[in-house]
C-alpha positions in Angstrom: 102.2 133.5 86.0 102.6 129.7 86.5 104.3 128.7 89.7 107.5 127.0 88.5 107.0 124.1 90.9 104.2 122.9 88.6 106.2 123.4 85.4 109.0 121.1 84.1 110.7 122.1 80.8 108.0 124.7 80.2 105.1 122.2 80.5 102.3 122.7 83.0 101.5 119.5 84.8 98.7 120.9 87.1 96.0 119.1 85.1 97.4 115.8 86.2 95.8 116.3 89.7 92.2 115.9 88.6 93.2 112.9 86.4 94.8 111.1 89.3 91.9 111.8 91.6 89.3 110.8 89.1 91.0 107.5 88.3 91.6 106.6 91.9 88.1 107.5 93.1 86.4 106.1 90.0 88.3 102.8 90.3 87.4 102.6 94.0 83.7 103.0 93.4 83.7 100.6 90.5 85.5 98.0 92.7 83.0 98.3 95.5 80.0 98.3 93.0 81.4 95.2 91.2 81.9 93.4 94.5 78.3 94.1 95.4 77.1 92.9 91.9 79.2 89.7 92.0 77.9 88.7 95.5 74.4 89.8 94.5 72.8 93.0 95.5 70.4 90.9 97.5 73.2 90.1 100.0 73.9 93.8 100.4 70.2 94.3 100.8 70.2 91.8 103.7 72.9 93.8 105.4 70.9 97.0 104.9 67.8 95.3 106.3 69.8 94.3 109.4 70.6 97.9 110.1 66.9 98.9 109.5 67.4 100.9 106.3 64.1 101.5 104.5 63.6 99.7 101.2 66.8 97.7 101.7 66.7 95.6 98.5 65.8 98.5 96.2 68.5 100.7 97.8 71.0 97.9 97.4 70.4 97.8 93.7 70.5 101.6 93.4 73.7 101.8 95.4 75.4 99.0 93.4 74.5 100.6 90.0 75.4 104.1 91.3 78.8 102.9 92.4 79.4 101.0 89.1 78.1 103.6 86.7 79.2 106.6 88.7 82.6 105.1 89.2 83.0 104.6 85.5 81.8 108.1 84.7 84.3 109.5 87.2 87.1 107.3 85.9 86.7 108.6 82.3 85.8 112.1 83.4 82.2 112.2 82.1 79.8 114.7 83.9 82.2 114.8 86.8 80.6 117.7 88.7 77.2 116.0 88.5 78.4 112.5 89.1 80.2 113.6 92.3 76.9 114.4 94.0 75.3 110.9 94.2 78.7 109.4 95.1 79.1 111.9 97.9 75.6 110.9 99.0 76.6 107.2 99.1 79.6 108.0 101.2 77.6 110.1 103.7 75.0 107.3 104.1 77.8 104.7 104.7 79.6 107.1 107.0 76.6 108.1 109.2 74.8 104.8 108.8 77.6 102.4 109.7 81.2 103.6 110.0 80.5 106.5 112.5 79.9 103.9 115.2 83.5 102.6 114.9 85.4 105.9 115.3 87.7 107.6 112.9 90.5 105.1 112.0 89.9 102.9 109.0 92.5 100.3 110.1 92.1 98.9 113.7 94.4 96.1 114.8 92.5 94.4 117.6 94.5 91.3 117.9 97.4 89.2 116.7 97.3 85.5 115.9 100.0 83.2 114.5 98.3 83.7 111.1 98.6 87.5 111.3 96.7 90.5 112.7 93.0 90.6 113.3 91.3 93.8 112.2 88.2 95.4 113.6 85.4 97.2 111.7 86.6 100.3 109.7 85.8 103.8 110.9 84.9 106.8 108.7 88.4 107.9 107.7 88.1 106.5 104.1 84.6 108.0 103.7 86.0 111.4 104.5 88.9 110.9 102.0 86.5 110.0 99.3 84.2 112.9 100.1 87.1 115.4 100.1 88.3 114.0 96.7 84.8 114.2 95.2 84.3 117.8 96.5 87.7 118.7 95.0 86.5 117.2 91.6 83.1 118.9 91.9 84.9 122.3 92.2 87.7 121.7 89.7 85.9 119.5 87.2 87.5 116.6 85.5 90.5 118.5 84.0 91.8 118.6 80.5 92.3 114.8 80.3 88.6 114.0 80.6 85.6 113.2 78.4 84.1 116.5 79.7 87.0 118.4 78.3 86.6 116.7 74.9 82.9 117.4 74.8 83.1 121.0 76.1 82.6 123.7 73.4 85.8 125.4 72.5 86.0 129.0 73.7 86.9 131.6 71.2 85.7 129.7 68.1 82.9 131.0 65.9 
């Protein structure tokens, strides 16, 4: 029996949840990947080198392409359960490699000037939110409004 809270006029709207999660998470990864690509993955590689990540320039390219391609795949709902894994990996590396040093909160007001507030480095809050959303999608799949749903073999047909 469908819980009536998810049903309006007899229609089940539960499948909207994976769609909204996929679009938000996918867009977020694409935006970050695009920013790295526009600035040049070499710039991100220099940042990785400063924090002593091995193979920083190769990993900068891998990270950039994973965010762009993985974000697009998540956005359209293609191979959602598989795509979630490398994206979770990127979030874990960012969280434990950088953000963990700055505490939990992603927004830290550290000062106020006549031009507005000054913000400190972000903590790992956003990483945890992305990871939670990706785990949810890994478990639930992309939902009925996804490429995965279109490509899946229909059950009950011969």
